[in-house]
C-alpha positions in Angstrom: 0.0 0.0 0.0 1.3 3.5 -0.9 2.3 5.7 2.0 0.9 9.2 2.2 3.0 12.3 2.7 1.7 15.7 3.7 4.0 18.7 2.7 3.4 22.2 3.9 4.8 25.1 1.8 4.5 22.9 -1.2 4.0 25.5 -3.9 7.7 26.5 -4.3 11.3 25.8 -3.4 12.1 22.8 -1.2 8.4 21.9 -0.7 7.7 21.7 -4.4 10.9 19.8 -5.2 10.1 17.3 -2.4 6.6 16.8 -3.7 8.0 16.0 -7.1 10.6 13.4 -5.9 8.1 11.8 -3.5 5.4 11.5 -6.2 7.9 9.8 -8.5 8.8 7.3 -5.8 5.3 6.0 -5.3 4.0 8.1 -2.4 0.5 9.6 -2.3 0.9 13.4 -1.9 -1.1 16.0 0.0 0.1 19.4 -1.1 -0.5 22.3 1.3 0.0 26.0 0.5 -1.6 29.4 0.3 -1.4 29.9 -3.5 -4.3 28.0 -5.1 -3.2 28.5 -8.7 0.2 27.0 -7.9 -1.3 24.1 -6.0 -3.5 23.3 -9.0 -0.6 23.4 -11.4 1.5 21.2 -9.3 -1.5 18.8 -8.7 -1.9 18.5 -12.5 1.9 17.8 -12.9 2.2 15.2 -10.2 -1.1 13.4 -11.0 0.8 11.8 -13.9 2.7 9.8 -11.2 0.5 9.3 -8.2 -2.7 10.3 -6.4 -2.6 13.9 -5.3 -4.8 16.0 -3.0 -4.5 19.7 -2.3 -5.3 21.8 0.8 -5.2 25.6 0.6 -4.6 27.3 3.9 -2.2 29.5 5.8 -0.3 27.6 8.6 -0.7 30.8 10.7 -4.5 30.3 10.8 -5.1 27.8 13.6 -8.7 27.1 12.7 -8.0 26.7 9.0 -5.2 24.2 9.8 -7.4 21.9 11.8 -10.5 22.3 9.5 -8.5 21.5 6.4 -6.6 18.5 7.8 -9.8 17.1 9.4 -11.5 17.4 6.0 -9.2 15.0 4.2 -11.1 12.2 2.4 -10.7 8.7 3.6 -8.1 7.7 1.0 -5.8 10.5 2.2 -6.7 10.6 5.9 -3.9 8.4 7.1 -0.8 10.5 7.0 2.4 8.4 7.2 4.9 11.2 6.7 4.6 14.9 7.7 7.1 17.3 6.2 6.9 20.6 8.1 8.5 22.7 5.4 6.5 26.0 5.5 8.7 28.8 6.7 9.9 32.3 5.9 12.5 34.9 6.6 11.3 38.6 6.6 13.9 41.3 6.6 17.6 41.4 7.6 17.9 44.3 10.0 19.6 44.9 13.3 17.3 44.3 16.3 16.8 48.0 16.9 15.5 48.5 13.4 13.4 45.4 13.1 9.9 45.5 11.8 7.4 44.1 14.4 5.1 42.8 11.6 8.1 40.9 10.2 8.8 39.4 13.7 5.2 38.3 14.0 5.2 36.7 10.6 8.4 34.7 11.3 7.3 33.5 14.7 3.7 32.7 13.5 4.8 30.8 10.4 8.1 29.2 11.5 7.1 28.2 15.0 3.4 28.4 15.6 2.5 27.1 12.1 4.7 24.1 12.5 3.1 23.4 15.9 -0.5 23.7 14.6 0.1 21.3 11.7 1.9 18.8 13.9 -0.8 19.0 16.6 -3.4 18.2 13.9 -1.6 15.1 12.7 0.3 13.6 15.6 -2.8 12.0 17.3 -3.4 9.6 14.4 0.3 8.7 14.4 0.1 7.9 18.1 -2.9 5.8 17.6 -1.1 3.7 14.9 2.2 3.8 16.8 3.8 4.7 13.5 4.7 7.8 11.5 7.6 10.0 10.4 7.9 13.8 11.0 10.5 15.8 9.3 11.0 19.4 10.4 12.8 21.7 8.0 15.0 24.0 10.0 18.0 26.0 9.0 21.6 26.6 10.0 20.1 29.7 11.6 18.8 27.2 14.2 22.3 26.2 15.0 24.1 29.6 15.1 23.1 33.2 15.2 24.5 35.7 12.7 24.5 39.5 12.5 21.0 40.9 11.7 19.5 37.4 11.9 18.1 38.0 15.5 14.4 37.0 15.3 14.7 34.7 12.3 17.5 32.8 14.1 15.4 32.7 17.2 12.5 31.2 15.3 14.7 28.5 13.8 16.4 27.8 17.2 12.8 27.2 18.3 12.3 24.7 15.5 15.5 22.9 16.6 14.3 22.7 20.2 10.8 21.6 19.2 12.3 18.9 16.9 14.3 17.5 19.8 11.5 17.7 22.3 9.1 16.1 19.8 11.4 13.2 19.2 11.6 12.6 23.0 7.9 12.9 23.6 6.9 10.6 20.7 9.6 8.0 21.3 7.3 5.7 23.3 5.0 5.5 20.3 7.7 4.5 17.8 7.3 7.7 15.7 10.4 8.9 13.8 11.2 12.6 14.2 14.1 14.4 12.6 15.2 17.8 11.2 17.1 18.9 8.2 18.9 22.2 8.5 20.0 23.6 5.1 22.6 26.3 4.5 22.4 28.5 1.4 19.6 27.2 -0.9 18.8 29.1 -4.1 15.1 29.4 -4.0 12.5 32.3 -3.6 13.7 32.5 0.1 15.9 35.5 -0.3 13.4 37.3 -2.6 10.8 36.9 0.2 13.3 38.1 2.8 14.1 41.2 0.8 10.5 41.8 0.0 10.7 41.4 -3.8 14.1 43.0 -4.3 15.2 40.5 -7.0 18.6 42.1 -7.5 19.5 42.0 -3.8 18.2 38.4 -3.6 20.3 37.3 -6.5 23.5 38.8 -5.1 23.2 36.4 -2.1 24.1 33.5 -4.4 26.5 35.2 -6.9 29.9 33.7 -7.1 29.1 30.3 -5.5 27.4 27.0 -6.4 24.6 27.2 -3.9 22.4 24.3 -2.9 19.3 23.8 -5.0 15.8 22.8 -3.8 16.3 19.5 -5.5 19.4 18.7 -3.4 17.4 19.1 -0.2 14.4 17.2 -1.7 16.8 14.3 -2.5 18.0 14.2 1.0 14.5 14.3 2.4 13.6 11.3 0.2 16.7 9.5 1.5 15.8 10.1 5.1 12.2 9.0 4.6 13.1 5.8 2.7 15.5 4.4 5.4 14.4 1.1 7.1 12.0 2.0 9.9 14.5 1.2 12.7 16.7 4.0 11.3 15.9 7.6 12.3 18.1 10.4 11.0 17.5 12.8 13.8 19.4 15.9 12.9 21.2 16.8 9.6 23.0 20.0 8.6 23.6 20.5 4.9 25.9 23.2 3.4 26.9 23.8 -0.2 30.6 23.0 -0.5 31.4 26.8 -0.7 29.9 27.4 2.7 31.5 26.7 6.1 29.2 28.5 8.4 26.5 31.1 8.3 29.1 33.8 7.9 32.0 32.0 6.1 31.3 31.6 2.3 33.8 31.2 -0.5 32.7 33.3 -3.4 34.5 33.5 -6.8 33.9 37.1 -7.5 
């Protein structure tokens, strides 16, 4: 029987690439995201490989999270793998210049959104004593860098939640792990810089950055291990990067 994977933030970047690789490896896919048009396009693409279902909601909206997940039809209701991928960075300012709306968005999406989705799905995994949760963190959850302040705090929270979740769900045989990427060339920087495409592209100039497909490939590897194997915590850099602040650029 095919396993079912639910992916948040599935309309772009790592989420979209993960949906593509999982669909091609015989998983049923539940695509979650805010942008309905993108969800429909991806559903059409992936339906050539597997069964696909879409849910359009914002992870920040607690009621919408529970309503949507509880509305899943019977053939998608058993979620075997949860990939908590939805997350964003907003702004790159010193703490004294930070925008409070940006702070709220990062904490609401990166921390509270992850918790809401997990809370909606964990009970069924406990009941079956089986399941796999992958939390997409960041190297910002392992070290703090200048002007990263609240974004780093939100990803440090993801790291702590991941570790606590693994401990709390251990008695039920549920696998829990996190993947913490370094520089990945996606829409991430464009969102962080609020649509400033030139500033965003400069982040990746002069280096061979990770691509969304690289992380998706790793996620598939983690999920496809034998069930007694749990990859609990994984940091992934491009070769050109040694830390959040040490990057070799050929410019």
